[in-house]
py3Dmol code that shows the C-alpha trace and the ligand (Angstrom):
import py3Dmol

protein = """\
ATOM      1  CA  MET A   1     -21.248   1.431  -0.408  1.00  0.00           C
ATOM      2  CA  GLN A   2     -22.063  -0.634  -3.433  1.00  0.00           C
ATOM      3  CA  LEU A   3     -20.059  -3.791  -4.307  1.00  0.00           C
ATOM      4  CA  PHE A   4     -19.759  -5.144  -7.912  1.00  0.00           C
ATOM      5  CA  THR A   5     -18.056  -8.237  -9.369  1.00  0.00           C
ATOM      6  CA  THR A   6     -18.852  -7.820 -12.995  1.00  0.00           C
ATOM      7  CA  ILE A   7     -18.010  -4.978 -15.441  1.00  0.00           C
ATOM      8  CA  LYS A   8     -21.515  -4.727 -16.712  1.00  0.00           C
ATOM      9  CA  THR A   9     -23.144  -4.079 -13.371  1.00  0.00           C
ATOM     10  CA  LEU A  10     -20.372  -1.608 -12.393  1.00  0.00           C
ATOM     11  CA  GLN A  11     -20.692   0.357 -15.558  1.00  0.00           C
ATOM     12  CA  GLU A  12     -24.478   0.448 -15.214  1.00  0.00           C
ATOM     13  CA  ALA A  13     -24.039   2.016 -11.732  1.00  0.00           C
ATOM     14  CA  LEU A  14     -21.331   4.417 -12.859  1.00  0.00           C
ATOM     15  CA  LYS A  15     -23.694   5.610 -15.588  1.00  0.00           C
ATOM     16  CA  ASN A  16     -25.984   7.003 -12.912  1.00  0.00           C
ATOM     17  CA  ILE A  17     -23.342   9.431 -11.641  1.00  0.00           C
ATOM     18  CA  ALA A  18     -24.118  12.879 -12.693  1.00  0.00           C
ATOM     19  CA  LEU A  19     -21.948  14.229 -15.574  1.00  0.00           C
ATOM     20  CA  THR A  20     -20.992  17.119 -13.322  1.00  0.00           C
ATOM     21  CA  GLN A  21     -19.505  14.807 -10.720  1.00  0.00           C
ATOM     22  CA  THR A  22     -15.898  13.648 -10.669  1.00  0.00           C
ATOM     23  CA  ILE A  23     -14.769  10.020 -10.240  1.00  0.00           C
ATOM     24  CA  GLY A  24     -11.719   9.135  -8.089  1.00  0.00           C
ATOM     25  CA  PHE A  25     -10.204   5.649  -8.560  1.00  0.00           C
ATOM     26  CA  VAL A  26      -7.821   3.676  -6.353  1.00  0.00           C
ATOM     27  CA  PRO A  27      -6.640   0.332  -7.871  1.00  0.00           C
ATOM     28  CA  THR A  28      -5.359  -2.155  -5.257  1.00  0.00           C
ATOM     29  CA  MET A  29      -4.655  -5.816  -4.852  1.00  0.00           C
ATOM     30  CA  GLY A  30      -6.504  -6.010  -1.575  1.00  0.00           C
ATOM     31  CA  ALA A  31      -5.167  -6.962   1.869  1.00  0.00           C
ATOM     32  CA  LEU A  32      -5.781  -3.395   2.660  1.00  0.00           C
ATOM     33  CA  HIS A  33      -3.859  -1.309   5.191  1.00  0.00           C
ATOM     34  CA  GLU A  34      -3.465   2.327   6.282  1.00  0.00           C
ATOM     35  CA  GLY A  35      -1.285   2.977   3.213  1.00  0.00           C
ATOM     36  CA  HIS A  36      -4.134   2.033   0.881  1.00  0.00           C
ATOM     37  CA  LEU A  37      -6.737   3.930   3.055  1.00  0.00           C
ATOM     38  CA  SER A  38      -4.531   7.083   2.717  1.00  0.00           C
ATOM     39  CA  LEU A  39      -5.089   6.860  -1.068  1.00  0.00           C
ATOM     40  CA  VAL A  40      -8.885   6.504  -0.537  1.00  0.00           C
ATOM     41  CA  LYS A  41      -8.858   9.430   1.908  1.00  0.00           C
ATOM     42  CA  ASN A  42      -7.008  11.469  -0.818  1.00  0.00           C
ATOM     43  CA  ALA A  43      -9.602  10.413  -3.373  1.00  0.00           C
ATOM     44  CA  LYS A  44     -12.465  11.375  -1.137  1.00  0.00           C
ATOM     45  CA  LYS A  45     -10.958  14.914  -0.750  1.00  0.00           C
ATOM     46  CA  THR A  46     -10.447  15.350  -4.486  1.00  0.00           C
ATOM     47  CA  ALA A  47     -13.328  13.629  -6.213  1.00  0.00           C
ATOM     48  CA  ASP A  48     -17.161  13.467  -5.780  1.00  0.00           C
ATOM     49  CA  LYS A  49     -17.387   9.740  -6.044  1.00  0.00           C
ATOM     50  CA  VAL A  50     -14.681   7.129  -5.137  1.00  0.00           C
ATOM     51  CA  ILE A  51     -14.247   3.741  -6.479  1.00  0.00           C
ATOM     52  CA  VAL A  52     -11.664   1.131  -5.213  1.00  0.00           C
ATOM     53  CA  SER A  53     -10.844  -2.149  -7.136  1.00  0.00           C
ATOM     54  CA  ILE A  54      -9.514  -5.236  -5.452  1.00  0.00           C
ATOM     55  CA  PHE A  55      -7.754  -7.548  -7.997  1.00  0.00           C
ATOM     56  CA  VAL A  56      -4.808  -9.608  -7.554  1.00  0.00           C
ATOM     57  CA  ASN A  57      -3.400  -9.321 -11.019  1.00  0.00           C
ATOM     58  CA  PRO A  58      -1.843 -12.541 -12.238  1.00  0.00           C
ATOM     59  CA  THR A  59       0.203 -11.145 -15.166  1.00  0.00           C
ATOM     60  CA  GLN A  60       2.273  -8.915 -12.836  1.00  0.00           C
ATOM     61  CA  PHE A  61       3.692 -11.726 -10.714  1.00  0.00           C
ATOM     62  CA  ASP A  62       6.914 -13.214 -12.075  1.00  0.00           C
ATOM     63  CA  LYS A  63       6.811 -15.955  -9.442  1.00  0.00           C
ATOM     64  CA  GLU A  64       3.747 -18.295  -9.277  1.00  0.00           C
ATOM     65  CA  GLU A  65       4.406 -18.845  -5.523  1.00  0.00           C
ATOM     66  CA  ASP A  66       4.065 -15.136  -4.793  1.00  0.00           C
ATOM     67  CA  LEU A  67       0.643 -14.950  -6.535  1.00  0.00           C
ATOM     68  CA  ILE A  68      -0.552 -18.145  -4.671  1.00  0.00           C
ATOM     69  CA  ASN A  69       0.702 -16.750  -1.310  1.00  0.00           C
ATOM     70  CA  TYR A  70      -0.612 -13.143  -1.831  1.00  0.00           C
ATOM     71  CA  PRO A  71      -2.726 -12.439   1.250  1.00  0.00           C
ATOM     72  CA  SER A  72      -6.399 -12.073   0.881  1.00  0.00           C
ATOM     73  CA  THR A  73      -8.722 -10.460   3.435  1.00  0.00           C
ATOM     74  CA  PHE A  74     -11.866  -9.562   1.560  1.00  0.00           C
ATOM     75  CA  GLN A  75     -14.228  -9.242   4.467  1.00  0.00           C
ATOM     76  CA  LYS A  76     -11.817  -7.032   6.441  1.00  0.00           C
ATOM     77  CA  ASP A  77     -11.176  -4.929   3.334  1.00  0.00           C
ATOM     78  CA  ILE A  78     -14.890  -4.328   2.652  1.00  0.00           C
ATOM     79  CA  THR A  79     -15.213  -3.285   6.383  1.00  0.00           C
ATOM     80  CA  LEU A  80     -12.399  -0.790   6.094  1.00  0.00           C
ATOM     81  CA  LEU A  81     -13.688   0.707   2.823  1.00  0.00           C
ATOM     82  CA  GLN A  82     -17.142   1.160   4.370  1.00  0.00           C
ATOM     83  CA  LYS A  83     -15.602   3.097   7.252  1.00  0.00           C
ATOM     84  CA  GLU A  84     -13.854   5.356   4.712  1.00  0.00           C
ATOM     85  CA  ALA A  85     -17.205   6.009   3.060  1.00  0.00           C
ATOM     86  CA  CYS A  86     -15.981   4.708  -0.285  1.00  0.00           C
ATOM     87  CA  ASP A  87     -18.787   4.616  -2.788  1.00  0.00           C
ATOM     88  CA  PHE A  88     -18.037   1.633  -4.935  1.00  0.00           C
ATOM     89  CA  VAL A  89     -15.958  -1.417  -4.663  1.00  0.00           C
ATOM     90  CA  PHE A  90     -15.038  -3.560  -7.746  1.00  0.00           C
ATOM     91  CA  ILE A  91     -13.882  -7.086  -7.015  1.00  0.00           C
ATOM     92  CA  PRO A  92     -13.782  -8.816 -10.472  1.00  0.00           C
ATOM     93  CA  SER A  93     -12.472 -12.407 -11.235  1.00  0.00           C
ATOM     94  CA  ALA A  94      -9.529 -13.145 -13.481  1.00  0.00           C
ATOM     95  CA  LYS A  95     -12.020 -14.330 -16.068  1.00  0.00           C
ATOM     96  CA  GLU A  96     -13.889 -11.043 -15.958  1.00  0.00           C
ATOM     97  CA  MET A  97     -10.772  -9.087 -16.433  1.00  0.00           C
ATOM     98  CA  TYR A  98      -8.938 -11.347 -18.958  1.00  0.00           C
ATOM     99  CA  SER A  99     -11.612 -13.674 -20.451  1.00  0.00           C
ATOM    100  CA  ASP A 100      -9.802 -16.746 -21.457  1.00  0.00           C
ATOM    101  CA  SER A 101      -6.277 -15.364 -22.109  1.00  0.00           C
ATOM    102  CA  ILE A 102      -4.361 -14.328 -19.080  1.00  0.00           C
ATOM    103  CA  LYS A 103      -1.637 -12.515 -20.980  1.00  0.00           C
ATOM    104  CA  ALA A 104       0.071  -9.160 -20.555  1.00  0.00           C
ATOM    105  CA  GLN A 105       0.256  -6.612 -23.435  1.00  0.00           C
ATOM    106  CA  GLU A 106       3.688  -5.377 -24.333  1.00  0.00           C
ATOM    107  CA  PHE A 107       4.350  -1.657 -23.751  1.00  0.00           C
ATOM    108  CA  ASP A 108       7.130   0.714 -24.612  1.00  0.00           C
ATOM    109  CA  PHE A 109       7.580   2.746 -21.458  1.00  0.00           C
ATOM    110  CA  ASP A 110      10.725   4.505 -22.850  1.00  0.00           C
ATOM    111  CA  GLY A 111      12.987   2.550 -20.744  1.00  0.00           C
ATOM    112  CA  LEU A 112      11.316   3.358 -17.290  1.00  0.00           C
ATOM    113  CA  ASP A 113      10.612  -0.416 -17.025  1.00  0.00           C
ATOM    114  CA  LYS A 114      14.107  -1.574 -17.601  1.00  0.00           C
ATOM    115  CA  VAL A 115      15.642  -0.591 -14.306  1.00  0.00           C
ATOM    116  CA  MET A 116      15.270  -1.646 -10.629  1.00  0.00           C
ATOM    117  CA  GLU A 117      11.963  -3.571 -10.166  1.00  0.00           C
ATOM    118  CA  GLY A 118      11.670  -4.083 -14.070  1.00  0.00           C
ATOM    119  CA  ALA A 119      15.183  -5.579 -14.136  1.00  0.00           C
ATOM    120  CA  HIS A 120      14.480  -7.815 -11.175  1.00  0.00           C
ATOM    121  CA  ARG A 121      10.872  -8.862 -11.921  1.00  0.00           C
ATOM    122  CA  LYS A 122      10.607  -9.906 -15.623  1.00  0.00           C
ATOM    123  CA  GLY A 123       7.443  -8.757 -17.320  1.00  0.00           C
ATOM    124  CA  HIS A 124       6.040  -7.102 -14.098  1.00  0.00           C
ATOM    125  CA  PHE A 125       5.360  -3.660 -15.599  1.00  0.00           C
ATOM    126  CA  ASN A 126       3.720  -5.050 -18.823  1.00  0.00           C
ATOM    127  CA  GLY A 127       1.413  -6.849 -16.342  1.00  0.00           C
ATOM    128  CA  VAL A 128       0.807  -3.678 -14.409  1.00  0.00           C
ATOM    129  CA  GLY A 129       0.252  -1.649 -17.517  1.00  0.00           C
ATOM    130  CA  THR A 130      -2.266  -4.182 -18.965  1.00  0.00           C
ATOM    131  CA  ILE A 131      -4.425  -4.281 -15.897  1.00  0.00           C
ATOM    132  CA  VAL A 132      -4.298  -0.531 -15.202  1.00  0.00           C
ATOM    133  CA  LYS A 133      -5.249   0.320 -18.776  1.00  0.00           C
ATOM    134  CA  ARG A 134      -8.159  -2.096 -18.661  1.00  0.00           C
ATOM    135  CA  LEU A 135      -9.356  -0.756 -15.339  1.00  0.00           C
ATOM    136  CA  PHE A 136      -9.146   2.758 -16.621  1.00  0.00           C
ATOM    137  CA  ASN A 137     -11.143   1.915 -19.669  1.00  0.00           C
ATOM    138  CA  ILE A 138     -13.834   0.303 -17.522  1.00  0.00           C
ATOM    139  CA  VAL A 139     -13.996   2.910 -14.797  1.00  0.00           C
ATOM    140  CA  GLN A 140     -13.195   6.092 -16.910  1.00  0.00           C
ATOM    141  CA  PRO A 141     -12.051   7.919 -13.879  1.00  0.00           C
ATOM    142  CA  ASP A 142     -11.192  11.638 -13.664  1.00  0.00           C
ATOM    143  CA  PHE A 143      -8.524  11.034 -11.162  1.00  0.00           C
ATOM    144  CA  ALA A 144      -6.494   8.016 -10.192  1.00  0.00           C
ATOM    145  CA  PHE A 145      -4.380   7.604  -7.110  1.00  0.00           C
ATOM    146  CA  PHE A 146      -1.159   5.789  -6.834  1.00  0.00           C
ATOM    147  CA  GLY A 147       1.249   5.450  -3.744  1.00  0.00           C
ATOM    148  CA  GLU A 148       4.846   6.638  -3.856  1.00  0.00           C
ATOM    149  CA  LYS A 149       5.650   3.454  -2.148  1.00  0.00           C
ATOM    150  CA  ASP A 150       5.813   2.000  -5.693  1.00  0.00           C
ATOM    151  CA  PHE A 151       7.559   5.080  -7.093  1.00  0.00           C
ATOM    152  CA  GLN A 152       8.606   3.376 -10.312  1.00  0.00           C
ATOM    153  CA  GLN A 153       5.132   2.059 -10.898  1.00  0.00           C
ATOM    154  CA  LEU A 154       3.788   5.576 -10.460  1.00  0.00           C
ATOM    155  CA  GLN A 155       6.113   6.935 -13.066  1.00  0.00           C
ATOM    156  CA  ILE A 156       5.314   4.112 -15.467  1.00  0.00           C
ATOM    157  CA  ILE A 157       1.506   4.796 -15.038  1.00  0.00           C
ATOM    158  CA  LYS A 158       2.111   8.443 -15.870  1.00  0.00           C
ATOM    159  CA  LYS A 159       3.949   7.209 -18.995  1.00  0.00           C
ATOM    160  CA  LEU A 160       1.122   4.863 -19.875  1.00  0.00           C
ATOM    161  CA  VAL A 161      -1.391   7.700 -19.680  1.00  0.00           C
ATOM    162  CA  GLU A 162       0.736   9.879 -21.876  1.00  0.00           C
ATOM    163  CA  LYS A 163       1.432   7.288 -24.452  1.00  0.00           C
ATOM    164  CA  GLU A 164      -2.041   5.826 -24.705  1.00  0.00           C
ATOM    165  CA  GLY A 165      -3.693   9.270 -24.542  1.00  0.00           C
ATOM    166  CA  LEU A 166      -5.775   8.318 -21.580  1.00  0.00           C
ATOM    167  CA  ASN A 167      -7.931  11.026 -20.100  1.00  0.00           C
ATOM    168  CA  VAL A 168      -7.176  10.667 -16.432  1.00  0.00           C
ATOM    169  CA  LYS A 169      -5.075  12.707 -13.977  1.00  0.00           C
ATOM    170  CA  ILE A 170      -2.637  10.711 -11.934  1.00  0.00           C
ATOM    171  CA  ILE A 171      -2.249  11.817  -8.323  1.00  0.00           C
ATOM    172  CA  PRO A 172       0.692  10.625  -6.327  1.00  0.00           C
ATOM    173  CA  VAL A 173       0.282   9.884  -2.554  1.00  0.00           C
ATOM    174  CA  PRO A 174       3.221   9.957  -0.053  1.00  0.00           C
ATOM    175  CA  ILE A 175       4.448   6.689   1.451  1.00  0.00           C
ATOM    176  CA  TYR A 176       2.521   5.710   4.640  1.00  0.00           C
ATOM    177  CA  ARG A 177       4.796   4.260   7.245  1.00  0.00           C
ATOM    178  CA  GLU A 178       4.476   2.270  10.444  1.00  0.00           C
ATOM    179  CA  LYS A 179       5.537   4.161  13.619  1.00  0.00           C
ATOM    180  CA  ASP A 180       9.007   2.547  13.410  1.00  0.00           C
ATOM    181  CA  GLY A 181       9.494   3.721   9.811  1.00  0.00           C
ATOM    182  CA  LEU A 182       8.743   0.517   7.895  1.00  0.00           C
ATOM    183  CA  ALA A 183       6.688   1.303   4.826  1.00  0.00           C
ATOM    184  CA  MET A 184       3.338  -0.287   5.010  1.00  0.00           C
ATOM    185  CA  SER A 185       2.774  -3.193   2.591  1.00  0.00           C
ATOM    186  CA  SER A 186       0.457  -6.165   2.282  1.00  0.00           C
ATOM    187  CA  ARG A 187       3.583  -8.301   2.487  1.00  0.00           C
ATOM    188  CA  ASN A 188       4.413  -7.153   5.997  1.00  0.00           C
ATOM    189  CA  ALA A 189       1.733  -9.378   7.326  1.00  0.00           C
ATOM    190  CA  ARG A 190       3.857 -12.414   6.162  1.00  0.00           C
ATOM    191  CA  LEU A 191       6.957 -11.369   8.078  1.00  0.00           C
ATOM    192  CA  THR A 192       7.901 -13.376  11.107  1.00  0.00           C
ATOM    193  CA  ASP A 193       8.346 -11.660  14.353  1.00  0.00           C
ATOM    194  CA  VAL A 194      12.114 -11.667  14.055  1.00  0.00           C
ATOM    195  CA  TYR A 195      12.000 -10.111  10.519  1.00  0.00           C
ATOM    196  CA  ARG A 196       9.317  -7.635  11.474  1.00  0.00           C
ATOM    197  CA  LYS A 197      11.672  -6.447  14.261  1.00  0.00           C
ATOM    198  CA  GLU A 198      14.527  -6.080  11.761  1.00  0.00           C
ATOM    199  CA  ALA A 199      12.658  -4.563   8.894  1.00  0.00           C
ATOM    200  CA  PRO A 200      12.787  -0.847  10.063  1.00  0.00           C
ATOM    201  CA  PHE A 201      16.508  -1.069   9.324  1.00  0.00           C
ATOM    202  CA  ILE A 202      15.549  -0.554   5.706  1.00  0.00           C
ATOM    203  CA  TYR A 203      14.119   3.006   6.229  1.00  0.00           C
ATOM    204  CA  GLN A 204      16.715   3.931   8.828  1.00  0.00           C
ATOM    205  CA  THR A 205      19.481   3.057   6.231  1.00  0.00           C
ATOM    206  CA  LEU A 206      17.599   5.159   3.591  1.00  0.00           C
ATOM    207  CA  GLN A 207      17.448   8.086   5.910  1.00  0.00           C
ATOM    208  CA  LYS A 208      21.235   7.761   6.648  1.00  0.00           C
ATOM    209  CA  ALA A 209      21.963   7.421   3.042  1.00  0.00           C
ATOM    210  CA  LYS A 210      20.281  10.788   2.467  1.00  0.00           C
ATOM    211  CA  THR A 211      22.505  12.384   4.942  1.00  0.00           C
ATOM    212  CA  ILE A 212      25.592  10.851   3.365  1.00  0.00           C
ATOM    213  CA  PHE A 213      24.437  11.805  -0.147  1.00  0.00           C
ATOM    214  CA  GLY A 214      24.102  15.429   1.142  1.00  0.00           C
ATOM    215  CA  ILE A 215      27.857  15.599   1.747  1.00  0.00           C
ATOM    216  CA  ASN A 216      29.267  12.902  -0.502  1.00  0.00           C
ATOM    217  CA  ASN A 217      29.042  11.575  -4.065  1.00  0.00           C
ATOM    218  CA  ALA A 218      26.717   8.714  -5.208  1.00  0.00           C
ATOM    219  CA  VAL A 219      29.499   6.014  -5.338  1.00  0.00           C
ATOM    220  CA  LYS A 220      30.302   6.650  -1.714  1.00  0.00           C
ATOM    221  CA  THR A 221      26.781   6.576  -0.686  1.00  0.00           C
ATOM    222  CA  ILE A 222      25.990   3.343  -2.562  1.00  0.00           C
ATOM    223  CA  GLU A 223      29.087   1.782  -0.971  1.00  0.00           C
ATOM    224  CA  TRP A 224      27.997   2.825   2.406  1.00  0.00           C
ATOM    225  CA  VAL A 225      24.563   1.287   1.998  1.00  0.00           C
ATOM    226  CA  GLU A 226      26.089  -2.002   0.740  1.00  0.00           C
ATOM    227  CA  ALA A 227      28.461  -2.114   3.727  1.00  0.00           C
ATOM    228  CA  ALA A 228      25.627  -1.481   6.094  1.00  0.00           C
ATOM    229  CA  PHE A 229      23.729  -4.404   4.836  1.00  0.00           C
ATOM    230  CA  LYS A 230      26.813  -6.592   4.923  1.00  0.00           C
ATOM    231  CA  LYS A 231      27.048  -5.838   8.606  1.00  0.00           C
ATOM    232  CA  HIS A 232      23.476  -6.558   9.014  1.00  0.00           C
ATOM    233  CA  PRO A 233      23.159  -9.947   7.126  1.00  0.00           C
ATOM    234  CA  ILE A 234      19.682 -11.002   8.508  1.00  0.00           C
ATOM    235  CA  LEU A 235      18.385  -8.731   5.776  1.00  0.00           C
ATOM    236  CA  GLU A 236      19.600  -9.273   2.210  1.00  0.00           C
ATOM    237  CA  LEU A 237      20.099  -6.319   0.072  1.00  0.00           C
ATOM    238  CA  GLU A 238      19.004  -6.943  -3.571  1.00  0.00           C
ATOM    239  CA  TYR A 239      19.629  -3.484  -4.870  1.00  0.00           C
ATOM    240  CA  PHE A 240      20.206   0.042  -3.667  1.00  0.00           C
ATOM    241  CA  SER A 241      20.099   2.636  -6.513  1.00  0.00           C
ATOM    242  CA  ILE A 242      20.215   6.351  -6.723  1.00  0.00           C
ATOM    243  CA  ALA A 243      18.118   7.440  -9.664  1.00  0.00           C
ATOM    244  CA  ASN A 244      16.707  10.531 -11.254  1.00  0.00           C
ATOM    245  CA  GLU A 245      13.112  10.892 -10.124  1.00  0.00           C
ATOM    246  CA  ALA A 246      11.642  11.623 -13.566  1.00  0.00           C
ATOM    247  CA  THR A 247      13.760   9.398 -15.934  1.00  0.00           C
ATOM    248  CA  LEU A 248      14.611   6.765 -13.189  1.00  0.00           C
ATOM    249  CA  LEU A 249      18.081   6.676 -14.761  1.00  0.00           C
ATOM    250  CA  PRO A 250      20.832   5.964 -12.240  1.00  0.00           C
ATOM    251  CA  ILE A 251      23.037   8.894 -11.238  1.00  0.00           C
ATOM    252  CA  PRO A 252      26.194   8.897 -13.328  1.00  0.00           C
ATOM    253  CA  THR A 253      28.801   7.315 -11.046  1.00  0.00           C
ATOM    254  CA  SER A 254      31.622   7.527 -13.470  1.00  0.00           C
ATOM    255  CA  SER A 255      33.038  10.573 -11.771  1.00  0.00           C
ATOM    256  CA  LYS A 256      33.927  10.029  -8.173  1.00  0.00           C
ATOM    257  CA  LYS A 257      34.040  13.761  -7.550  1.00  0.00           C
ATOM    258  CA  TYR A 258      31.726  15.541  -5.312  1.00  0.00           C
ATOM    259  CA  THR A 259      28.695  15.802  -7.528  1.00  0.00           C
ATOM    260  CA  LYS A 260      27.174  19.027  -6.301  1.00  0.00           C
ATOM    261  CA  GLU A 261      26.269  20.472  -9.612  1.00  0.00           C
ATOM    262  CA  ILE A 262      24.660  17.260 -10.793  1.00  0.00           C
ATOM    263  CA  LYS A 263      22.763  16.910  -7.575  1.00  0.00           C
ATOM    264  CA  SER A 264      21.496  20.533  -7.357  1.00  0.00           C
ATOM    265  CA  ASN A 265      19.934  20.456 -10.782  1.00  0.00           C
ATOM    266  CA  GLN A 266      18.035  17.228 -10.628  1.00  0.00           C
ATOM    267  CA  LYS A 267      15.908  15.485  -8.144  1.00  0.00           C
ATOM    268  CA  TYR A 268      17.347  12.127  -6.997  1.00  0.00           C
ATOM    269  CA  ARG A 269      15.736   9.337  -4.982  1.00  0.00           C
ATOM    270  CA  GLY A 270      17.263   6.346  -3.231  1.00  0.00           C
ATOM    271  CA  PHE A 271      15.424   3.029  -4.199  1.00  0.00           C
ATOM    272  CA  ILE A 272      15.929  -0.148  -2.368  1.00  0.00           C
ATOM    273  CA  ALA A 273      14.848  -3.809  -2.451  1.00  0.00           C
ATOM    274  CA  VAL A 274      15.632  -6.213   0.379  1.00  0.00           C
ATOM    275  CA  PHE A 275      14.789  -9.820   1.252  1.00  0.00           C
ATOM    276  CA  ALA A 276      13.701 -10.500   4.786  1.00  0.00           C
ATOM    277  CA  GLY A 277      13.822 -14.294   4.431  1.00  0.00           C
ATOM    278  CA  ASP A 278      11.490 -15.078   1.617  1.00  0.00           C
ATOM    279  CA  ILE A 279       9.677 -11.711   1.734  1.00  0.00           C
ATOM    280  CA  ARG A 280      10.805  -9.164  -0.672  1.00  0.00           C
ATOM    281  CA  LEU A 281      10.316  -5.514   0.582  1.00  0.00           C
ATOM    282  CA  ILE A 282      10.814  -2.277  -1.401  1.00  0.00           C
ATOM    283  CA  ASP A 283      11.240   1.266  -0.268  1.00  0.00           C
ATOM    284  CA  ASN A 284      12.411   4.572  -1.510  1.00  0.00           C
ATOM    285  CA  THR A 285      13.032   8.043  -0.268  1.00  0.00           C
ATOM    286  CA  ALA A 286      13.796  11.600  -1.788  1.00  0.00           C
ATOM    287  CA  LEU A 287      17.423  12.423  -1.396  1.00  0.00           C
ATOM    288  CA  TYR A 288      16.887  16.173  -1.774  1.00  0.00           C
TER     289      TYR A 288
END
"""
ligand_1 = """\
23
AMP
P -1.104 -2.822 -4.047
O -2.399 -3.264 -3.325
O 0.088 -3.314 -3.154
O -0.996 -3.030 -5.393
O -1.170 -1.226 -3.824
C -2.225 -0.406 -4.295
C -1.781 1.023 -4.221
O -1.567 1.366 -2.898
C -0.562 1.268 -5.001
O -0.692 2.584 -5.708
C 0.496 1.398 -3.943
O 1.513 2.170 -4.253
C -0.297 1.969 -2.805
N 0.361 1.771 -1.599
C 0.675 0.513 -0.954
N 1.291 0.600 0.109
C 1.369 2.026 0.329
C 1.922 2.786 1.453
N 2.571 2.173 2.413
N 1.825 4.136 1.327
C 1.249 4.698 0.259
N 0.693 4.022 -0.711
C 0.819 2.710 -0.777
"""
view = py3Dmol.view(width=600, height=400)
view.addModel(protein, "pdb")
view.setStyle({"model": 0}, {"cartoon": {"style": "trace"}})
view.addModel(ligand_1, "xyz")
view.setStyle({"model": 1}, {"stick": {}})
view.zoomTo()
view.show()
């Protein structure tokens, strides 16, 4: 496995890859876990050469403290990637990626960025779009792998590719969970024992919401989730939303009738954000 910290040296190495070989790319912010490695495994199956980037992107953080506290485990990350037989690792500095201007470009994502994570984290998706576009331009991958853990991000990246006319195929990878159902996240390492024990409640609630949505309307399902968290105040619900998978628009809740027709024609997912103390956790699940 070869490691690069500059664009120039990485691109020189990428030039040596035969034209007939495909490149699979997995962008990450490091502090790698099995969820990230499932993306790498998918990339290994699909592409001839696999490149992973590790870069904690400052422009996608709306809170300075989150950026400062973001876990960093470079040595462990490199060992894990070696075990997966990853071909290239790119670990650039902020200066390498942004020169002297750490600023996000403004994108029009056709409203995909206005709801849920976008509504709660100002500027987040412009930051994500900026860095992913830059990384795609540097790496020129044939395939890029994104986790459904960040489902809204995945849809926004697809929109970015479409709008900017980028020549890369985006491959979604299912959410990788701990045995108790908690979606793996670099942030889980920052949970205290008490919060770690409570956190599986998030996915358990999503699963029950799926059952309720199967026999009830969206309003009732949302009310049930909100009530469940009120009864479980150690975890603070920020939002629970039922949205169309493709448009991310919330299901129309104006009608309190049983929304069988609406549901059968479209794919809906439940999206959730929860505070476990200071740690913000997100998750989602298909409701069909
Ligand atoms: P991050 O390092 O958090 O920016 O994540 C890098 C990539 O890994 C993103 O595409 C995430 O959606 C994906 N990812 C993170 N956690 C998981 C997980 N538990 N399951 C699947 N993909 C994940």
